[in-house]
Structure formats: structure tokens, C-alpha cells
C-alpha atoms as one frame of an Amber mdcrd trajectory, in Angstrom:
protein
   0.000   0.000   0.000   1.329   3.430  -0.924   2.189   6.070   1.663   0.647
   9.541   1.885   3.303  12.193   1.218   3.186  15.389   3.298   1.220  18.301
   1.824   1.366  21.729   3.410  -1.674  23.424   1.895  -4.403  25.535   3.519
  -8.045  24.921   2.692 -11.716  25.181   3.552 -14.668  22.866   3.749 -16.810
  23.184   0.612 -20.342  24.034   1.728 -23.449  24.864  -0.354 -23.382  28.447
   0.920 -20.147  29.025  -0.993 -20.760  26.990  -4.166 -21.130  30.147  -6.259
 -17.938  31.662  -4.847 -15.919  28.631  -5.894 -17.563  28.329  -9.319 -17.594
  31.994 -10.317 -14.310  33.331  -8.908 -10.810  32.314  -7.908 -10.698  31.414
  -4.215  -7.295  31.552  -2.504  -7.196  28.029  -1.108  -4.879  25.107  -1.770
  -7.623  22.480  -1.426 -11.218  21.926  -0.391 -12.651  19.207   1.817 -16.123
  17.725   1.344 -18.321  15.434   3.410 -18.119  12.128   1.538 -21.709  11.052
   2.148 -23.100  14.191   0.456 -21.568  13.063  -2.845 -21.839   9.267  -2.714
 -24.587   9.424  -5.321 -24.952   8.626  -9.025 -25.609  12.167 -10.201 -27.266
  15.495  -9.434 -26.290  19.103  -8.914 -24.054  18.590  -5.864 -21.887  16.052
  -7.671 -21.655  18.260 -10.766 -20.529  21.169  -8.576 -17.910  19.000  -6.908
 -16.552  17.861 -10.265 -16.350  21.490 -11.421 -14.555  22.521  -8.224 -12.251
  19.504  -8.551 -11.102  20.874 -11.908  -9.800  23.947 -10.019  -8.694  22.610
  -6.631  -7.457  19.365  -5.058 -10.188  17.705  -2.982 -10.164  15.732   0.274
 -13.160  13.483   0.953 -14.021  13.300   4.652 -16.585  10.785   5.893 -18.901
  10.783   8.888 -20.572   7.359   8.533 -17.933   4.683   7.984 -18.409   3.658
  11.620 -14.865   2.386  11.973 -15.582   1.317  15.555 -18.636  -0.794  14.705
 -18.531  -4.254  16.269 -20.652  -5.499  13.327 -17.899  -4.598  10.891 -18.118
  -2.236   7.936 -21.019  -1.921   5.529 -20.030  -3.386   2.147 -22.385  -1.148
   0.167 -20.979   1.923   1.898 -17.437   0.912   0.993 -18.425   0.314  -2.631
 -20.058   3.744  -2.931 -17.082   5.423  -1.257 -14.710   3.707  -3.675 -16.857
   4.873  -6.598 -16.589   8.475  -5.357 -12.856   8.057  -4.842 -12.420   6.940
  -8.449 -14.566   9.788  -9.695 -12.829  12.575  -7.753  -9.270  11.262  -7.301
  -8.903  12.936  -3.885  -5.726  13.898  -2.112  -6.819  11.407   0.548  -9.839
   9.844   2.223 -10.559  10.394   5.908 -13.117   9.532   8.580 -13.496   9.589
  12.374 -12.471   7.365  15.249 -16.030   6.615  16.342 -19.005   4.386  15.648
 -22.309   5.499  14.146 -24.412   2.397  13.570 -25.437  -1.085  14.582 -26.576
  -3.694  12.085 -30.104  -2.259  12.211 -29.749   1.428  13.082 -27.681   4.432
  12.012 -27.471   7.146  14.654 -26.074   9.767  12.217 -23.884  10.910  15.105
 -20.202  10.409  15.948 -20.485   8.177  19.003 -17.535   7.561  21.350 -15.698
   4.272  21.771 -14.415   2.697  24.970 -10.652   3.046  24.910 -10.073  -0.648
  25.502  -7.859  -3.264  23.881 -10.978  -5.057  22.655 -12.225  -1.898  20.913
  -8.741  -1.327  19.497  -8.822  -4.788  17.902 -12.193  -4.025  16.305 -11.026
  -0.644  15.007  -7.812  -2.033  13.543  -9.640  -4.895  11.808 -12.103  -2.424
  10.294  -9.349  -0.029   9.187  -7.496  -2.895   7.533 -10.641  -3.822   5.612
 -11.389  -0.232   4.569  -7.846   0.466   3.405  -7.697  -2.831   1.524 -11.006
  -2.072  -0.214  -9.920   1.423  -1.225  -6.380   0.370  -2.087  -4.913   3.301
  -0.166  -4.146   4.335   3.414  -6.696   6.539   5.156  -6.627   9.327   7.728
  -8.656   9.093  10.927  -9.697  12.037  13.074  -9.556  12.196  16.852 -13.084
  12.802  18.201 -14.492  15.365  20.581 -15.631  13.602  23.724 -18.184  14.128
  26.495 -18.186  10.739  28.266 -15.708   8.118  29.388 -16.266   4.393  29.984
 -15.485   2.104  32.933 -13.849  -0.211  30.357 -11.229   2.389  29.359  -7.709
   0.932  29.514  -5.794   3.418  27.345  -5.511   7.137  26.939  -6.909   8.375
  23.647  -3.434   9.284  22.420  -2.112   5.815  23.253  -5.097   4.294  21.419
  -4.387   6.418  18.326  -0.676   5.629  18.469  -1.242   1.885  18.518  -3.924
   2.186  15.832  -1.526   3.871  13.421   1.255   1.395  14.207  -0.908  -1.663
  13.570  -2.729  -0.469  10.459  -0.389   1.998   8.747  -3.134   4.632   8.695
  -2.481   8.338   9.182  -3.966  10.970  11.499  -6.246  13.913  10.912  -5.491
  15.966  14.008  -8.479  18.042  15.067  -6.954  20.631  17.386 -10.332  21.942
  18.500 -11.393  18.399  19.468  -8.251  18.002  21.576  -9.086  21.254  23.361
 -12.773  20.344  23.844 -12.027  16.867  25.208  -9.179  18.075  27.425 -11.440
  20.699  28.990 -14.354  18.270  29.409 -12.291  15.465  30.954  -9.495  17.354
  32.689  -6.521  15.837  30.887  -3.550  17.774  29.525  -3.583  18.843  25.881
   0.236  18.950  26.134   0.304  15.273  27.166  -2.028  14.453  24.286   0.218
  16.072  21.672   3.407  14.675  23.171   1.961  11.156  23.208   0.971  11.062
  19.533   3.053   9.778  16.620   3.159  13.238  15.079   5.004  11.963  12.012
   1.701  10.285  11.010  -0.240  13.575  10.957  -1.173  14.698   7.449  -3.983
  17.168   8.166  -5.215  19.494  10.909  -8.780  20.701  11.477  -9.556  24.012
  13.173 -13.063  24.927  14.295 -15.094  26.834  16.838 -17.057  25.412  19.751
 -19.797  26.349  22.198 -18.188  27.430  25.506 -19.090  25.852  28.825 -22.229
  27.402  30.288 -24.066  28.215  27.067 -25.568  24.721  26.732 -24.715  23.046
  30.015 -21.526  22.055  31.797 -19.648  20.789  28.735 -17.775  22.517  25.966
 -19.494  21.319  22.787 -17.889  20.865  19.384 -20.467  22.746  17.279 -18.435
  24.220  14.368 -20.694  27.261  14.448 -18.325  30.116  15.252 -14.786  31.374
  14.777 -11.749  29.579  16.193 -11.083  30.847  19.732  -7.758  32.143  21.040
  -7.019  29.024  23.121  -7.422  26.773  20.079  -5.222  29.080  18.002  -2.571
  28.799  20.716  -2.837  25.004  20.690  -2.568  25.004  16.891   0.623  27.040
  17.066   1.993  24.608  19.645   1.085  21.592  17.504   2.636  23.080  14.380
   5.842  23.776  16.286   5.997  20.068  17.221   5.288  18.607  13.764   8.359
  18.505  11.577   6.706  17.716   8.236   4.291  19.934   6.258   0.627  19.282
   7.067  -2.593  20.466   5.462  -4.676  22.843   7.599  -8.401  23.437   7.189
 -10.990  25.746   8.766 -14.163  23.759   9.456 -17.542  25.526   9.695 -20.842
  23.628   9.540 -23.417  25.992  11.059 -23.944  29.766  11.080 -21.669  29.810
   8.041 -20.342  33.340   7.434 -19.449  35.006   4.124 -16.385  33.469   2.501
 -14.023  36.419   3.287 -14.426  35.766   7.035 -13.264  32.162   6.647 -10.413
  33.211   4.376  -9.284  35.667   7.062  -9.159  32.803   9.579  -7.208  30.759
   7.055  -4.699  33.602   6.749  -4.277  33.496  10.522  -3.515  29.780  10.278
  -0.955  30.468   7.540   0.752  33.075   9.722   0.926  30.815  12.782   2.183
  27.874  10.735   4.842  30.051   9.108   6.067  31.245  12.492   6.133  27.692
  13.846   8.072  26.354  10.855  10.537  29.230  11.104  11.149  28.241  14.714
  11.757  24.621  13.714  14.344  25.625  11.122  16.125  28.176  13.327
């Protein structure tokens, strides 16, 4: 299986709100990322738009329903439709989440947490092996935001991810906001999390906003509905200073989506922080 070479671009999630911007003008991004399931179809306007955008920009396809932690295994029809989209778009890479979303009879359409146990790790690794074999390429998997823990937990999340990458050869999509959200909700150290990861396996970083504690209860909630906060920017700068290879960085917004210039301004901030971090590494 081929490796995924480092790519240091800066991009945005392609959302319907900004279709016209991407089709009618030049947008200063190095790539776009799309939700895989929105385009795993045989035709229609959304797929035509994606193909038009693909002619202008590299594309990453990012799934939310593979259910890599499902004890029932992966859905064969899902894998076939994902592979069809992969062939059609020729993405930079294919990614999904460390989570489960379904049982054999029900799809929750939510990114549900896994117990951080050796048994769950075996299930995840078996499923990743199957997915990567079916697609004929390594995948990236994203660390989740978390609001609960399990009595069965035997590993830290970073130890789980480290062993997962070692056993399967997959890569990491490092969501810095999710690290911050989970660290605040569970009281662990974001520094320990970053230090414990195999950072050489990171190929992409997500940045997003969240709902602060107190607005909707006692948890910080990963809502992707506002600008990246200062603490997450600080953690991004720290992460970039620890990662030696180029990585792709993306601003993720899924609700209360602002005009495109606002997101591009955030992307410029990411470029500036990454440039400063890389300059420090080379000094």
C-alpha cells in the first residue's frame, strides 16, 4: 500500500453556501474538503458542482458514517459507494473519524464515542485494515471530541491512536479543537495528548469553533458554528511547532456559516501561525 506524502496546503470545507464563490471566482485556497456522504450518489447538482470545483482545486473526501468502531464490521455497500466516489474525484486522501455510528439495524447519524479498551482497538484495527484494503490506499482518521468516558477504558486516547496507526499503517487527521474540547471536558492535559501522539503520522489538521461551557450546560461542545477561539489558536501554534513535516490545515464551519471572506481571514491566521512555527523549527 502506498504512503501519503506530506502536503502543506491551507483549505476550507466546501459548503453549499459558498458553491457560487468557488464556481464563479478564484478562491485563494490550496484544497477543499467535502463530506463524503453528500456526494456518494450517481448524479445530481451537488456532484456536478464538486466535479467542477475539482477541476480547479485538489479535494479531500471526509466521511462521517464509515463507523470504523462498529462491532458489526463495515457496511459493504458503503465501501463500494465510497470507492466509486474516490475513483470519480481522485482525492488527495480519504478520511473519517475514530467513532461508531451504527449497529446492524440502526444508524445514529452521530459520531459516538468508543471505549478506549484493547478489545475496541482490535475491532477498530480490523475495520481499518478492511477499509484500506477495499480502497487500495491508506486513510486518515480524526480524533473525536468527547463528552463521556467508559469504565472499560484501559488506554488514553493518544495511546489508542498511536497503537492504531502502528498496527494499520493509517495516518492521522489531528483536530486541534477536538483536543481542546475533550481536554477541557475530561481534565486531561492537551500537552500530554500532543506529546503522546506519533506526530510523524499527521497529514492534516482541522480548526473549528465550539460552544463554551455554560451556554448549553456544563460541557464545551464541538459545534463548528463560530470562529476559532484564542485558546485553540494557541494550541494550533503549539502543535505546528511540534510537527516537523508539512501538514494540510483546514478551517471547518458547519453551522452559522459566514461570508467566505471571514473564513479566508481565519485561514490567513492559520498560515501566519504555521509560518512562524516552521521558522522556529528551522532556526
